[in-house]
MDAnalysis code that builds the backbone (N, CA, C; Angstrom):
import MDAnalysis as mda
import numpy as np

u = mda.Universe.empty(696, n_residues=232, atom_resindex=np.repeat(np.arange(232), 3), trajectory=True)
u.add_TopologyAttr("name", ["N", "CA", "C"] * 232)
u.add_TopologyAttr("resid", np.arange(1, 233))
u.add_TopologyAttr("resname", ["MET", "ALA", "ASN", "ALA", "LEU", "ARG", "ASP", "THR", "LYS", "THR", "ILE", "SER", "TYR", "GLN", "GLY", "CYS", "ALA", "ALA", "GLN", "VAL", "LEU", "PHE", "PHE", "VAL", "PHE", "PHE", "PHE", "GLY", "SER", "GLU", "PHE", "SER", "ILE", "LEU", "THR", "ILE", "MET", "ALA", "TYR", "ASP", "ARG", "TYR", "VAL", "ALA", "ILE", "CYS", "LYS", "PRO", "LEU", "HIS", "TYR", "GLY", "SER", "LEU", "LEU", "GLY", "SER", "ARG", "ALA", "CYS", "ALA", "GLN", "MET", "ALA", "ALA", "ALA", "ALA", "TRP", "GLY", "SER", "GLY", "PHE", "LEU", "ASN", "ALA", "VAL", "LEU", "HIS", "THR", "ALA", "ASN", "THR", "PHE", "SER", "LEU", "PRO", "LEU", "CYS", "HIS", "GLY", "ASN", "ALA", "VAL", "ASP", "HIS", "PHE", "PHE", "CYS", "GLU", "ILE", "PRO", "GLN", "ILE", "LEU", "LYS", "LEU", "SER", "CYS", "SER", "ASN", "ALA", "TYR", "LEU", "ARG", "GLU", "PHE", "GLU", "LEU", "LEU", "VAL", "PHE", "SER", "PHE", "SER", "LEU", "LEU", "PHE", "GLY", "SER", "PHE", "VAL", "PHE", "ILE", "VAL", "VAL", "SER", "TYR", "VAL", "GLN", "ILE", "PHE", "ARG", "ALA", "VAL", "LEU", "ARG", "MET", "PRO", "SER", "GLU", "GLN", "GLY", "TRP", "HIS", "LYS", "ALA", "PHE", "SER", "THR", "CYS", "LEU", "PRO", "HIS", "LEU", "ALA", "VAL", "VAL", "SER", "LEU", "PHE", "VAL", "SER", "THR", "GLY", "ILE", "PHE", "ALA", "TYR", "LEU", "LYS", "PRO", "PRO", "SER", "ILE", "SER", "SER", "PRO", "SER", "LEU", "ASP", "LEU", "GLY", "VAL", "SER", "PHE", "LEU", "TYR", "SER", "VAL", "VAL", "PRO", "PRO", "ALA", "VAL", "ASN", "PRO", "LEU", "LEU", "TYR", "SER", "MET", "ARG", "ASN", "GLN", "GLU", "LEU", "LYS", "HIS", "ALA", "VAL", "ARG", "LYS", "LEU", "PHE", "GLN", "TYR", "MET", "LEU", "LEU", "LYS", "HIS", "GLN"])
u.atoms.positions = np.array([
    [142.443, 109.395, 105.927],
    [143.306, 108.359, 106.620],
    [144.702, 108.467, 105.972],
    [144.977, 108.535, 104.953],
    [146.303, 108.753, 104.336],
    [146.853, 110.256, 105.083],
    [146.201, 111.396, 105.103],
    [146.505, 112.731, 105.738],
    [147.083, 112.235, 107.194],
    [146.143, 111.516, 107.879],
    [146.498, 111.383, 109.216],
    [147.737, 110.882, 109.492],
    [147.971, 109.544, 108.587],
    [149.206, 108.736, 108.881],
    [150.330, 109.644, 108.526],
    [150.080, 110.370, 107.595],
    [151.408, 111.284, 107.102],
    [151.627, 112.698, 107.914],
    [150.681, 112.749, 108.714],
    [150.330, 114.100, 109.445],
    [150.520, 115.133, 108.804],
    [149.852, 115.263, 107.502],
    [149.633, 116.546, 106.827],
    [148.057, 117.168, 106.933],
    [147.918, 118.292, 106.657],
    [146.451, 118.814, 106.412],
    [146.089, 119.268, 105.437],
    [146.761, 118.879, 104.344],
    [146.617, 119.397, 103.141],
    [145.890, 118.336, 101.810],
    [145.403, 118.861, 101.039],
    [144.504, 118.120, 100.131],
    [144.150, 118.599, 98.878],
    [144.473, 117.810, 97.516],
    [144.475, 118.786, 96.130],
    [142.747, 118.692, 95.939],
    [142.715, 119.903, 95.215],
    [141.385, 120.085, 94.879],
    [140.433, 119.202, 94.441],
    [141.255, 118.240, 93.541],
    [140.862, 117.012, 92.834],
    [140.518, 115.841, 93.893],
    [141.269, 115.888, 94.816],
    [140.846, 115.172, 95.817],
    [140.131, 115.256, 96.657],
    [139.982, 116.557, 96.968],
    [138.494, 116.820, 98.109],
    [137.126, 116.691, 97.071],
    [137.369, 117.091, 95.549],
    [136.217, 116.474, 95.070],
    [136.149, 114.877, 95.176],
    [136.848, 114.254, 95.225],
    [136.629, 112.672, 95.135],
    [136.249, 112.325, 96.399],
    [136.483, 113.159, 97.475],
    [135.942, 112.660, 99.022],
    [134.878, 112.975, 99.141],
    [134.221, 114.119, 98.568],
    [132.859, 114.582, 98.587],
    [131.883, 113.416, 97.730],
    [132.402, 113.301, 96.448],
    [131.663, 112.166, 95.678],
    [131.468, 110.702, 96.414],
    [132.644, 110.439, 96.849],
    [132.357, 109.008, 97.453],
    [131.847, 109.253, 98.877],
    [132.276, 110.286, 99.653],
    [131.339, 110.389, 100.862],
    [129.735, 110.498, 100.809],
    [129.318, 111.068, 99.797],
    [127.760, 111.406, 99.312],
    [127.245, 110.041, 98.949],
    [128.146, 109.457, 97.907],
    [127.723, 108.129, 97.393],
    [127.449, 106.851, 98.583],
    [128.346, 106.729, 99.387],
    [128.564, 105.749, 100.527],
    [127.265, 106.099, 101.485],
    [127.329, 107.303, 101.497],
    [126.204, 107.990, 102.643],
    [124.888, 107.665, 102.226],
    [124.573, 108.032, 100.736],
    [123.330, 107.753, 100.452],
    [122.872, 106.385, 100.204],
    [123.862, 105.588, 99.462],
    [123.673, 104.005, 99.197],
    [123.404, 103.441, 100.556],
    [124.073, 103.712, 101.602],
    [123.996, 102.969, 103.051],
    [122.532, 102.976, 103.535],
    [122.126, 104.231, 103.406],
    [120.653, 104.449, 103.809],
    [119.875, 103.599, 102.970],
    [120.194, 103.816, 101.800],
    [118.940, 103.154, 100.978],
    [118.943, 101.563, 101.050],
    [120.315, 100.815, 101.180],
    [120.558, 99.650, 101.604],
    [120.056, 99.303, 103.121],
    [119.749, 100.048, 103.911],
    [119.316, 100.148, 105.462],
    [117.732, 99.962, 105.181],
    [117.096, 100.968, 104.235],
    [115.713, 101.202, 103.959],
    [114.958, 99.615, 103.451],
    [116.315, 99.064, 102.328],
    [115.956, 97.704, 102.063],
    [115.641, 96.612, 102.873],
    [116.838, 96.658, 104.209],
    [116.856, 95.728, 104.930],
    [115.864, 95.631, 105.780],
    [115.199, 97.061, 106.145],
    [113.938, 96.914, 106.892],
    [112.791, 96.309, 106.290],
    [112.554, 96.505, 105.127],
    [111.596, 96.132, 103.956],
    [112.025, 94.384, 104.215],
    [113.261, 93.978, 103.948],
    [113.483, 92.326, 104.058],
    [112.895, 91.944, 105.350],
    [113.229, 92.313, 106.474],
    [112.369, 92.170, 107.803],
    [111.071, 92.233, 108.001],
    [110.600, 92.929, 107.218],
    [109.044, 93.250, 107.264],
    [108.594, 92.009, 106.643],
    [108.766, 91.663, 105.433],
    [108.537, 90.685, 104.778],
    [108.635, 89.329, 105.592],
    [109.863, 88.959, 106.155],
    [110.147, 88.143, 106.581],
    [109.380, 87.721, 107.606],
    [109.207, 88.396, 108.738],
    [108.147, 88.585, 109.899],
    [106.576, 88.445, 109.537],
    [105.855, 89.367, 108.761],
    [105.000, 89.970, 108.451],
    [104.053, 88.899, 107.482],
    [105.083, 88.543, 106.258],
    [104.738, 87.848, 105.306],
    [105.548, 86.891, 104.971],
    [105.720, 85.901, 105.745],
    [106.922, 84.986, 105.512],
    [106.391, 84.002, 104.565],
    [105.175, 83.687, 103.947],
    [104.967, 83.068, 102.944],
    [105.051, 83.428, 101.649],
    [104.987, 84.710, 101.736],
    [105.430, 85.432, 100.144],
    [106.588, 85.648, 99.976],
    [107.668, 85.593, 101.068],
    [108.956, 85.748, 101.201],
    [109.710, 85.699, 99.865],
    [109.450, 84.607, 99.235],
    [110.346, 83.889, 98.082],
    [109.931, 84.612, 96.917],
    [108.627, 85.113, 96.798],
    [107.983, 85.849, 95.679],
    [108.468, 87.249, 95.582],
    [108.468, 87.623, 96.857],
    [108.595, 89.477, 96.923],
    [110.125, 89.561, 97.063],
    [110.914, 88.638, 97.511],
    [112.232, 89.053, 97.729],
    [113.321, 87.805, 97.203],
    [113.154, 87.556, 95.780],
    [113.968, 86.404, 95.258],
    [114.848, 87.227, 94.808],
    [115.986, 86.460, 94.199],
    [117.458, 86.827, 94.007],
    [117.096, 88.043, 92.956],
    [116.510, 87.929, 91.864],
    [116.389, 88.896, 91.001],
    [115.777, 90.527, 91.736],
    [114.852, 90.261, 92.721],
    [114.256, 91.495, 93.091],
    [115.274, 91.901, 94.054],
    [116.219, 91.183, 94.802],
    [117.293, 91.907, 95.631],
    [118.496, 92.403, 94.734],
    [118.658, 91.792, 93.252],
    [119.677, 92.595, 92.723],
    [119.069, 93.391, 92.263],
    [117.855, 93.864, 91.920],
    [117.330, 95.133, 91.095],
    [117.352, 96.179, 92.540],
    [116.949, 96.014, 93.791],
    [117.006, 96.572, 94.739],
    [118.314, 97.167, 94.965],
    [119.274, 96.556, 95.106],
    [120.653, 96.872, 95.335],
    [121.333, 97.804, 93.987],
    [120.916, 97.350, 92.797],
    [121.295, 98.300, 91.776],
    [120.860, 99.700, 92.036],
    [119.427, 99.497, 92.220],
    [119.051, 101.148, 92.197],
    [119.140, 101.892, 93.467],
    [119.559, 100.791, 94.623],
    [120.031, 101.756, 96.023],
    [121.522, 102.534, 95.349],
    [122.455, 101.877, 94.776],
    [123.804, 101.933, 94.194],
    [123.975, 102.927, 93.173],
    [122.846, 102.820, 92.410],
    [122.724, 103.719, 91.148],
    [122.283, 105.396, 91.358],
    [121.114, 105.283, 92.200],
    [120.538, 106.750, 92.782],
    [121.431, 107.226, 93.576],
    [122.397, 106.332, 94.482],
    [123.145, 106.983, 95.516],
    [124.463, 107.618, 94.594],
    [125.031, 107.200, 93.390],
    [125.898, 107.390, 92.697],
    [125.601, 108.867, 91.727],
    [124.220, 108.657, 91.275],
    [123.647, 109.734, 90.915],
    [123.539, 111.150, 91.463],
    [122.829, 110.724, 92.782],
    [122.858, 111.869, 93.777],
    [124.324, 112.236, 94.113],
    [125.461, 111.500, 94.231],
    [126.773, 111.945, 94.508],
    [127.218, 112.738, 93.434],
    [127.315, 112.397, 92.116],
    [127.378, 113.155, 90.917],
    [126.948, 114.550, 90.877],
    [125.562, 114.936, 91.196],
    [124.815, 115.864, 90.879],
    [125.281, 116.717, 92.132],
    [125.591, 116.477, 93.520],
    [126.016, 117.230, 94.364],
    [127.253, 117.649, 94.250],
    [127.886, 116.823, 94.139],
    [129.568, 117.199, 93.707],
    [129.852, 118.347, 92.408],
    [129.165, 118.056, 91.374],
    [129.230, 118.837, 90.296],
    [128.975, 120.179, 90.913],
    [127.706, 120.189, 91.251],
    [127.192, 121.658, 91.696],
    [127.950, 122.352, 92.547],
    [128.574, 121.605, 93.736],
    [129.457, 122.092, 94.879],
    [130.705, 122.523, 94.234],
    [131.085, 121.792, 93.364],
    [132.639, 122.434, 92.710],
    [132.481, 123.402, 91.778],
    [131.378, 123.352, 91.302],
    [131.214, 124.587, 90.114],
    [131.187, 125.895, 90.890],
    [130.858, 126.064, 92.253],
    [130.734, 127.529, 92.842],
    [132.210, 128.080, 92.938],
    [132.261, 129.418, 92.705],
    [133.462, 130.164, 93.129],
    [133.774, 130.413, 94.501],
    [135.211, 130.168, 95.160],
    [135.368, 130.325, 96.361],
    [136.019, 131.652, 96.327],
    [135.655, 132.427, 97.679],
    [136.456, 133.405, 97.836],
    [136.431, 133.884, 99.353],
    [136.291, 132.932, 100.319],
    [136.878, 132.892, 101.428],
    [138.142, 131.908, 101.935],
    [138.871, 131.918, 101.033],
    [139.875, 131.006, 101.146],
    [139.755, 129.722, 100.741],
    [140.835, 128.800, 100.894],
    [140.833, 127.427, 100.429],
    [140.830, 126.536, 101.521],
    [140.782, 126.775, 102.947],
    [141.110, 126.118, 104.184],
    [139.345, 125.504, 104.807],
    [139.517, 124.137, 104.515],
    [138.049, 123.502, 105.032],
    [138.473, 123.299, 106.887],
    [137.717, 123.757, 107.496],
    [137.623, 123.832, 109.119],
    [137.165, 122.587, 109.286],
    [137.774, 121.241, 108.809],
    [137.082, 119.879, 108.983],
    [138.154, 119.014, 108.733],
    [137.707, 117.476, 109.287],
    [138.876, 116.597, 108.885],
    [138.645, 116.007, 107.553],
    [137.717, 116.313, 106.940],
    [137.790, 115.826, 105.480],
    [136.547, 116.855, 104.664],
    [136.663, 116.693, 103.537],
    [135.818, 117.359, 102.691],
    [134.420, 117.451, 102.811],
    [133.742, 118.496, 103.304],
    [132.061, 117.945, 103.271],
    [131.362, 119.207, 102.789],
    [130.264, 119.143, 102.061],
    [129.525, 119.927, 101.518],
    [129.391, 121.103, 102.189],
    [128.646, 121.042, 103.502],
    [128.501, 122.425, 104.192],
    [129.793, 123.225, 104.401],
    [130.599, 122.717, 104.762],
    [132.177, 123.090, 105.165],
    [132.638, 124.101, 103.883],
    [132.212, 123.479, 102.767],
    [132.790, 123.977, 101.277],
    [131.674, 125.114, 101.071],
    [130.538, 125.332, 101.145],
    [129.472, 126.100, 100.960],
    [129.958, 127.272, 101.684],
    [130.668, 127.122, 102.853],
    [130.914, 128.274, 103.768],
    [131.948, 129.176, 103.188],
    [132.802, 128.610, 102.008],
    [133.986, 129.261, 101.528],
    [133.343, 129.961, 100.259],
    [132.109, 129.773, 99.859],
    [131.619, 129.967, 98.538],
    [131.099, 131.868, 98.810],
    [131.177, 132.486, 97.551],
    [130.967, 134.059, 97.678],
    [129.616, 134.180, 96.672],
    [129.057, 133.131, 96.299],
    [128.273, 133.162, 95.242],
    [126.810, 133.003, 95.798],
    [125.713, 133.495, 95.220],
    [124.514, 133.379, 95.772],
    [124.009, 131.883, 94.976],
    [124.626, 131.356, 93.986],
    [124.517, 130.117, 93.639],
    [124.623, 128.971, 94.674],
    [125.290, 128.900, 95.899],
    [125.077, 127.917, 96.828],
    [123.507, 127.592, 97.227],
    [122.715, 128.572, 96.932],
    [121.524, 128.232, 97.275],
    [120.872, 127.280, 96.284],
    [121.384, 126.931, 95.076],
    [120.941, 125.833, 94.364],
    [121.529, 124.614, 94.932],
    [122.709, 124.573, 95.631],
    [123.249, 123.421, 96.117],
    [122.194, 122.991, 97.399],
    [121.859, 124.341, 98.339],
    [120.885, 124.212, 99.614],
    [119.875, 123.515, 99.200],
    [119.054, 123.790, 97.851],
    [117.847, 123.088, 97.565],
    [118.030, 121.644, 97.364],
    [119.183, 121.411, 96.606],
    [119.390, 119.952, 96.435],
    [119.397, 119.277, 97.599],
    [120.351, 119.778, 98.790],
    [120.420, 119.104, 100.110],
    [118.758, 118.975, 100.628],
    [118.159, 119.851, 100.570],
    [116.813, 119.786, 100.889],
    [115.932, 118.737, 100.357],
    [116.336, 118.566, 99.070],
    [115.376, 117.339, 98.272],
    [116.093, 116.219, 98.972],
    [117.525, 116.109, 98.964],
    [118.163, 115.137, 99.189],
    [117.357, 114.368, 100.680],
    [117.838, 115.382, 101.592],
    [117.157, 115.144, 103.137],
    [115.650, 114.447, 102.803],
    [114.794, 115.232, 101.894],
    [113.423, 115.123, 102.020],
    [113.249, 113.570, 101.485],
    [114.020, 112.947, 100.510],
    [113.955, 111.535, 100.401],
    [114.468, 110.678, 101.372],
    [115.425, 110.911, 101.994],
    [116.134, 110.369, 103.397],
    [114.940, 110.638, 103.849],
    [114.224, 111.163, 104.474],
    [113.010, 111.528, 105.945],
    [112.116, 110.577, 105.106],
    [111.627, 110.131, 103.872],
    [110.722, 109.460, 103.406],
    [111.113, 108.102, 103.620],
    [112.409, 107.707, 103.500],
    [113.088, 106.117, 103.734],
    [112.973, 106.155, 105.213],
    [113.112, 107.086, 105.818],
    [113.057, 106.845, 107.484],
    [111.566, 106.517, 107.814],
    [110.708, 107.329, 107.399],
    [109.250, 106.729, 107.717],
    [109.099, 105.845, 107.530],
    [109.617, 105.318, 106.037],
    [109.165, 103.694, 105.807],
    [109.902, 102.798, 106.521],
    [110.984, 103.133, 107.254],
    [111.898, 102.149, 108.186],
    [110.656, 102.075, 109.465],
    [110.349, 103.241, 110.036],
    [109.769, 103.436, 111.309],
    [107.933, 102.643, 110.910],
    [107.348, 102.618, 109.761],
    [106.336, 101.987, 109.511],
    [106.518, 100.700, 109.553],
    [107.711, 100.110, 108.855],
    [107.812, 98.847, 108.868],
    [108.132, 98.354, 110.146],
    [108.785, 98.850, 111.089],
    [109.270, 98.242, 112.486],
    [107.918, 98.315, 113.470],
    [106.949, 99.239, 112.890],
    [105.682, 99.527, 113.973],
    [104.755, 98.090, 113.244],
    [104.975, 97.760, 112.200],
    [104.292, 96.590, 111.589],
    [104.757, 95.489, 112.279],
    [106.080, 95.225, 112.336],
    [107.116, 93.945, 112.826],
    [106.799, 93.854, 114.007],
    [106.841, 94.819, 115.167],
    [106.850, 94.742, 116.271],
    [104.844, 94.255, 116.545],
    [104.227, 94.969, 116.091],
    [102.921, 94.526, 116.079],
    [102.632, 92.836, 115.879],
    [103.205, 92.529, 114.860],
    [103.140, 91.096, 114.555],
    [103.971, 90.043, 115.458],
    [105.278, 90.969, 115.981],
    [105.942, 89.965, 116.778],
    [105.142, 89.853, 118.338],
    [104.373, 90.818, 118.601],
    [103.798, 90.839, 120.047],
    [102.563, 89.914, 119.971],
    [102.108, 89.371, 118.441],
    [101.044, 88.324, 118.358],
    [101.503, 87.017, 118.403],
    [102.945, 86.998, 118.356],
    [103.417, 85.689, 118.461],
    [103.314, 84.827, 119.670],
    [102.728, 83.466, 120.094],
    [102.217, 83.053, 120.955],
    [103.475, 82.589, 122.036],
    [104.672, 82.191, 121.264],
    [105.761, 81.589, 121.776],
    [107.099, 82.551, 122.202],
    [107.621, 82.515, 123.191],
    [108.730, 83.273, 123.669],
    [109.664, 83.070, 122.603],
    [110.144, 81.807, 122.174],
    [110.972, 81.565, 121.023],
    [110.933, 82.111, 119.881],
    [109.788, 82.595, 119.152],
    [109.572, 83.472, 118.300],
    [109.751, 84.775, 117.997],
    [109.436, 85.496, 119.481],
    [109.853, 86.777, 119.879],
    [111.331, 87.077, 119.971],
    [112.014, 85.857, 120.683],
    [113.594, 86.152, 120.555],
    [114.004, 85.993, 119.128],
    [113.589, 85.195, 118.406],
    [114.359, 84.946, 116.819],
    [113.835, 86.270, 116.233],
    [112.714, 86.645, 116.340],
    [112.368, 88.284, 115.884],
    [113.151, 89.419, 116.023],
    [113.539, 89.560, 117.368],
    [113.959, 90.481, 118.087],
    [115.798, 90.203, 117.764],
    [116.031, 89.219, 117.686],
    [117.688, 89.153, 117.513],
    [117.586, 89.299, 115.925],
    [116.778, 89.167, 115.331],
    [117.131, 89.513, 113.657],
    [116.706, 90.969, 113.374],
    [116.128, 91.851, 114.093],
    [115.900, 93.476, 114.012],
    [116.571, 94.231, 114.550],
    [116.773, 93.974, 116.112],
    [117.590, 94.689, 116.973],
    [119.072, 95.440, 116.447],
    [119.912, 94.232, 115.868],
    [121.006, 94.884, 115.035],
    [120.867, 96.039, 114.288],
    [119.760, 95.773, 113.261],
    [119.343, 96.516, 112.099],
    [118.895, 97.890, 112.564],
    [118.101, 97.893, 113.729],
    [117.302, 99.023, 114.165],
    [118.556, 99.624, 114.986],
    [119.435, 99.167, 115.448],
    [120.643, 99.808, 116.648],
    [121.700, 100.727, 115.377],
    [121.928, 100.082, 114.280],
    [122.639, 100.700, 113.050],
    [121.785, 102.112, 112.595],
    [120.401, 101.742, 112.273],
    [119.392, 102.901, 111.894],
    [119.572, 104.040, 112.763],
    [119.494, 103.544, 113.983],
    [119.211, 104.764, 115.298],
    [120.351, 105.403, 115.140],
    [121.718, 104.988, 115.193],
    [122.999, 105.861, 115.370],
    [123.226, 106.368, 114.094],
    [123.076, 105.822, 112.800],
    [123.302, 106.627, 111.679],
    [122.167, 107.962, 111.780],
    [120.684, 107.535, 111.894],
    [120.135, 108.823, 111.766],
    [120.413, 109.834, 112.796],
    [120.380, 109.471, 113.981],
    [120.357, 110.479, 115.106],
    [121.812, 111.322, 114.974],
    [122.598, 110.609, 114.618],
    [123.736, 111.620, 114.423],
    [124.075, 112.277, 113.333],
    [123.338, 111.821, 112.097],
    [123.296, 112.602, 110.974],
    [122.436, 113.649, 111.196],
    [121.156, 113.570, 111.751],
    [120.438, 114.632, 112.087],
    [121.034, 115.967, 112.831],
    [121.825, 115.530, 114.171],
    [122.334, 116.456, 114.968],
    [123.247, 117.036, 114.075],
    [124.052, 116.311, 113.431],
    [125.129, 117.302, 112.298],
    [124.586, 118.084, 111.557],
    [123.480, 117.778, 110.662],
    [122.935, 118.707, 109.922],
    [121.860, 119.939, 110.433],
    [121.158, 119.515, 111.357],
    [119.893, 120.417, 111.902],
    [120.146, 120.736, 113.423],
    [121.566, 120.653, 113.762],
    [121.855, 121.392, 115.048],
    [121.756, 123.019, 114.944],
    [121.118, 123.731, 115.975],
    [120.916, 124.998, 116.125],
    [122.438, 125.770, 115.783],
    [122.658, 127.009, 114.993],
    [124.159, 127.452, 114.899],
    [124.717, 127.987, 116.371],
    [123.834, 128.120, 117.757],
    [124.107, 128.771, 118.635],
    [125.191, 127.707, 119.113],
    [125.011, 126.331, 119.134],
    [125.768, 125.154, 119.948],
    [126.856, 124.550, 118.864],
    [127.058, 125.302, 117.607],
    [127.684, 124.964, 116.658],
    [129.375, 125.348, 117.018],
    [130.218, 124.565, 116.819],
    [131.787, 124.730, 117.249],
    [132.697, 123.777, 116.147],
    [134.051, 124.174, 115.864],
    [134.620, 123.101, 115.145],
    [134.726, 121.575, 115.781],
    [135.147, 121.760, 117.101],
    [135.332, 120.505, 117.945],
    [134.169, 120.015, 117.687],
    [133.086, 120.352, 118.108],
    [131.683, 119.923, 117.901],
    [131.108, 119.109, 116.685],
    [131.470, 119.704, 115.540],
    [131.095, 119.490, 114.183],
    [132.133, 118.235, 113.853],
    [133.357, 118.279, 114.258],
    [134.255, 117.276, 113.968],
    [133.690, 116.148, 114.530],
    [133.226, 115.848, 115.738],
    [132.914, 114.832, 116.563],
    [131.750, 114.134, 115.908],
    [130.751, 115.213, 115.682],
    [129.600, 114.458, 115.245],
    [129.937, 113.648, 113.821],
    [130.851, 114.420, 113.106],
    [131.002, 113.737, 111.776],
    [131.483, 112.851, 111.713],
    [132.599, 112.497, 112.891],
    [133.370, 111.282, 112.930],
    [132.021, 110.393, 113.526],
    [131.169, 110.469, 114.374],
    [129.938, 109.548, 114.710],
    [129.380, 108.906, 113.465],
    [128.874, 109.851, 112.437],
    [128.026, 109.411, 111.636],
    [128.559, 108.958, 110.253],
    [129.821, 109.452, 110.139],
    [130.679, 108.782, 108.837],
    [131.771, 107.273, 109.166],
    [132.032, 107.626, 110.439],
    [133.040, 106.560, 110.797],
    [132.386, 105.389, 111.520],
    [131.811, 105.842, 112.737],
    [131.260, 104.774, 113.609],
    [130.263, 103.842, 113.056],
    [129.340, 103.970, 112.318],
    [128.347, 102.977, 111.832],
    [129.038, 101.963, 110.850],
    [129.832, 102.689, 109.732],
    [130.273, 101.378, 109.195],
    [131.390, 100.618, 110.075],
    [131.984, 101.185, 110.955],
    [132.899, 100.544, 112.047],
    [132.058, 99.153, 112.727],
    [130.944, 99.862, 113.294],
    [130.262, 98.685, 114.301],
    [129.332, 97.895, 113.712],
    [129.335, 97.943, 112.058],
    [128.315, 97.201, 111.366],
    [128.597, 95.643, 111.379],
    [129.888, 95.213, 110.974],
    [130.068, 93.958, 111.204],
    [129.813, 93.208, 112.506],
    [130.502, 94.269, 113.420],
    [130.005, 93.488, 114.974],
    [128.507, 93.352, 115.039],
    [127.724, 94.576, 115.000],
    [126.495, 94.329, 115.295],
    [125.491, 93.256, 114.463],
    [125.971, 93.016, 113.287],
    [125.113, 91.927, 112.512],
    [125.916, 90.622, 112.478],
    [127.153, 90.880, 113.461],
    [127.454, 89.374, 113.542],
    [127.064, 88.724, 115.098],
    [126.869, 89.636, 115.653],
    [126.612, 88.959, 117.103],
    [125.363, 87.725, 117.080],
    [124.707, 87.456, 116.437],
    [123.789, 86.194, 116.175],
    [124.724, 84.821, 116.206],
    [125.815, 85.315, 115.442],
    [127.047, 84.099, 115.483],
    [127.504, 83.771, 116.471],
    [127.149, 82.603, 117.018],
    [127.498, 81.778, 118.169],
    [129.174, 81.690, 118.591],
    [129.904, 81.435, 117.363],
    [131.127, 81.258, 117.262],
    [131.609, 82.946, 117.900],
    [131.270, 83.999, 116.967],
    [131.706, 85.258, 117.485],
    [131.350, 85.675, 118.907],
    [130.350, 85.183, 119.371],
    [129.812, 85.630, 120.641],
    [130.823, 85.106, 121.905],
    [131.222, 83.589, 121.490],
    [131.888, 83.060, 121.942],
    [133.656, 83.370, 122.346],
    [133.882, 83.838, 121.206],
    [135.483, 84.488, 120.913],
    [135.320, 85.898, 121.720],
    [134.046, 86.582, 121.781],
    [134.001, 87.895, 122.435],
    [134.250, 87.933, 124.002],
    [133.260, 86.644, 124.312],
    [133.152, 86.169, 125.766],
    [134.755, 85.941, 126.084],
    [135.335, 85.186, 125.289],
    [136.903, 85.001, 125.853],
    [137.681, 85.891, 125.771],
    [137.492, 86.897, 124.994],
    [138.558, 88.070, 124.913],
    [138.245, 89.048, 126.269],
    [136.996, 89.258, 126.492],
    [136.624, 89.970, 127.843],
    [136.899, 89.273, 129.004],
    [137.157, 87.917, 129.155],
    [137.426, 87.338, 130.119],
    [138.800, 87.434, 130.385],
    [139.638, 87.181, 129.252],
    [141.289, 87.311, 129.224],
    [141.446, 88.566, 129.455],
    [140.973, 89.704, 129.183],
    [141.389, 91.211, 129.776],
    [141.048, 91.300, 131.203],
    [140.141, 90.518, 131.715],
    [139.637, 90.771, 132.987],
    [140.642, 90.349, 134.028],
    [140.934, 88.960, 133.521],
    [142.211, 88.283, 134.171],
    [143.487, 88.958, 134.223],
    [143.737, 89.747, 133.009],
    [145.103, 90.341, 132.870],
    [145.013, 91.596, 133.881],
    [143.939, 92.154, 134.120],
    [144.259, 93.538, 134.754],
    [143.986, 93.062, 136.430],
    [143.548, 91.799, 136.644],
    [143.294, 91.536, 137.914],
    [144.865, 91.493, 138.786],
])
């Protein structure tokens, strides 16, 4: 953001390493927290009588600490491994921020395979978390469909849909960015997809999770009405 505001395209080696560290840390931590939130919704809807014992303040603090701790450890491993590789294809990263796949393209050492193996391992863990989220929502929807009242349906779906929307956006753009075939890869496409999964989910999170707030809904409705009247 600072580079964009100053209209510069240079970054120091230490700054690039810091970008990779924080990006991997926040990426992994956010997905871990999204997984915990799926478990929270599963317990709240499928096992409401056990919610206090399963998700007390101590359990929540432990899960949050585990998410941030594992995210930081994962980020340190990837950053240290990536920046230990010798670069022989220049120092120009064809991207709007420092990202591991783009840095690996500059490496001339077969040691990049070690980082590739770490990436595969990390994505395997992410895939396991994704499967857990899917199974949780299958159980949630089965429980919701057994509810006799429409009010219960509405309450359950209003609780789950914002989280499900964030997970879908986060996972779909991330999968496309890293698993798309090389034949359709291009610098502009890579930039656009990276923007979608790195900037858009954190930006829309407050809006999606606040849509249950009646005051916010009223404010958004008034804003749209004002904009429509202004353009008429």
